[in-house]
C-alpha positions as CSV (number, residue, x, y, z in Angstrom):
1,M,0.0,0.0,0.0
2,S,1.4,3.4,-1.0
3,P,1.5,6.2,1.4
4,T,-1.2,9.1,1.1
5,N,0.2,12.4,0.5
6,E,-0.3,13.4,4.2
7,N,1.7,10.3,5.7
8,M,4.8,10.1,3.6
9,T,8.0,8.9,4.8
10,I,11.1,10.8,3.6
11,G,11.7,8.1,1.1
12,A,8.2,8.4,-0.3
13,L,8.4,12.1,-0.3
14,A,11.8,11.8,-2.4
15,Q,10.4,9.2,-4.8
16,T,7.1,11.1,-5.4
17,G,9.1,14.4,-5.9
18,G,11.6,12.7,-8.4
19,V,14.6,13.2,-6.2
20,G,16.7,11.2,-3.8
21,V,16.4,11.1,-0.1
22,E,19.8,12.9,0.3
23,T,18.4,15.7,-1.9
24,V,15.5,16.1,0.3
25,R,17.9,16.2,3.5
26,Y,20.0,18.8,1.5
27,Y,17.0,21.0,1.0
28,Q,16.3,20.7,4.6
29,R,19.6,21.8,5.6
30,R,19.6,24.7,3.3
31,G,16.2,25.7,5.0
32,L,14.1,25.3,1.8
33,L,12.1,22.4,3.2
34,E,10.9,21.9,6.6
35,T,12.0,19.0,8.7
36,P,9.0,17.7,10.5
37,R,9.0,16.5,13.9
38,R,9.1,12.7,14.6
39,A,5.9,10.9,15.2
40,G,5.1,9.4,18.4
41,S,7.3,6.2,19.3
42,G,4.5,3.8,18.4
43,V,4.3,1.5,15.6
44,D,6.4,3.7,13.2
45,G,9.3,4.3,15.8
46,G,9.2,8.0,15.5
47,V,9.6,8.2,11.9
48,R,9.1,11.7,10.3
49,R,6.2,12.2,8.2
50,Y,5.6,14.7,5.3
51,G,2.3,15.9,3.9
52,S,1.1,17.5,0.6
53,D,2.7,20.9,1.4
54,A,6.1,19.4,1.8
55,L,5.5,17.6,-1.7
56,R,4.2,20.8,-3.3
57,R,7.3,22.8,-2.1
58,L,9.7,20.0,-3.3
59,R,8.1,20.3,-6.6
60,F,8.4,24.1,-6.7
61,I,12.1,23.8,-5.8
62,R,12.7,21.3,-8.6
63,S,10.8,23.5,-11.2
64,A,12.5,26.5,-10.1
65,Q,15.9,24.9,-10.5
66,A,14.9,23.9,-14.0
67,A,14.2,27.3,-14.7
68,G,17.8,28.1,-13.8
69,F,17.2,29.7,-10.3
70,T,19.9,29.2,-7.6
71,L,18.9,27.7,-4.3
72,E,19.5,31.1,-2.8
73,Q,17.1,32.7,-5.3
74,I,14.6,29.7,-4.7
75,G,14.7,30.3,-0.8
76,E,13.9,34.0,-1.6
77,L,11.1,33.0,-3.9
78,L,9.7,30.9,-1.3
79,A,9.8,33.7,1.2
80,L,8.3,36.0,-1.1
81,D,5.4,33.6,-1.5
82,A,4.8,33.9,2.2
83,G,4.8,37.6,1.9
84,A,3.2,38.1,-1.5
85,D,5.8,40.4,-2.8
86,R,5.1,40.4,-6.4
87,A,7.5,43.1,-7.4
88,R,10.5,41.4,-5.9
89,A,9.3,38.1,-7.5
90,R,9.2,39.8,-10.8
91,A,12.7,41.4,-10.3
92,L,14.0,37.9,-9.7
93,A,12.4,36.5,-12.7
94,Q,13.8,39.5,-14.8
95,E,17.4,38.9,-13.5
96,R,17.0,35.2,-14.5
97,L,15.7,36.1,-17.7
98,T,18.6,38.6,-18.3
99,A,21.0,35.7,-17.4
100,L,19.4,33.4,-19.8
101,D,19.6,36.0,-22.7
102,E,23.3,36.3,-21.9
103,K,23.8,32.5,-22.0
104,I,21.9,32.3,-25.3
105,A,24.1,34.8,-26.8
106,E,27.1,33.1,-25.6
107,L,25.9,29.7,-27.1
108,E,24.7,31.2,-30.4
109,A,28.2,32.8,-30.8
110,A,29.8,29.5,-29.9
111,R,27.6,27.8,-32.6
112,A,28.4,30.4,-35.3
113,A,32.2,29.9,-34.5
114,L,31.9,26.1,-34.7
115,R,29.8,26.2,-37.9
116,R,32.6,28.5,-39.6
117,L,35.4,25.9,-38.3
118,A,33.5,23.0,-39.6
119,H,32.9,24.8,-43.1
120,A,36.6,25.6,-43.3
121,C,37.4,22.0,-42.3
122,A,35.3,20.8,-45.1
123,E,36.7,22.9,-47.8
124,T,40.1,21.2,-48.1
125,D,41.8,17.9,-46.9
126,K,45.2,19.8,-46.9
127,G,47.0,21.0,-43.7
128,P,45.9,20.8,-40.2
129,C,42.2,20.4,-39.5
130,P,40.8,24.0,-38.4
131,I,38.5,22.5,-35.7
132,L,41.7,21.0,-33.9
133,A,43.9,23.8,-34.6
134,S,41.5,26.1,-33.0
135,F,41.3,24.2,-29.8
136,E,45.1,23.7,-29.6
137,G,45.7,27.7,-29.8
């Protein structure tokens, strides 16, 4: 029987959230996820139980990371969510967009350079390969 979203162990939370247990623990150490108190010492031996809020937060963290936010920025976004500071959330998103635009420009320049080298390499079989020569110098 699988646990409900209100009664998950750390292993079930990690699996449902698509991460490893150590990742959950790391997020807890970073203050991104709360560490619940241990349940009573009865049948479950004082195991920590996680609910749907923890899963929702874990999924938020993973989605924000996929969008390129750092853990520090994610922490700030989580704090903003509690305070509903939309202006700061927009500013963080704009910072991320600017960084992505810069990275895209770098990648496009690298692609253009590699295209030029591949074209130069295909033009002749004589002399050193321009691709290999470019990486040596």
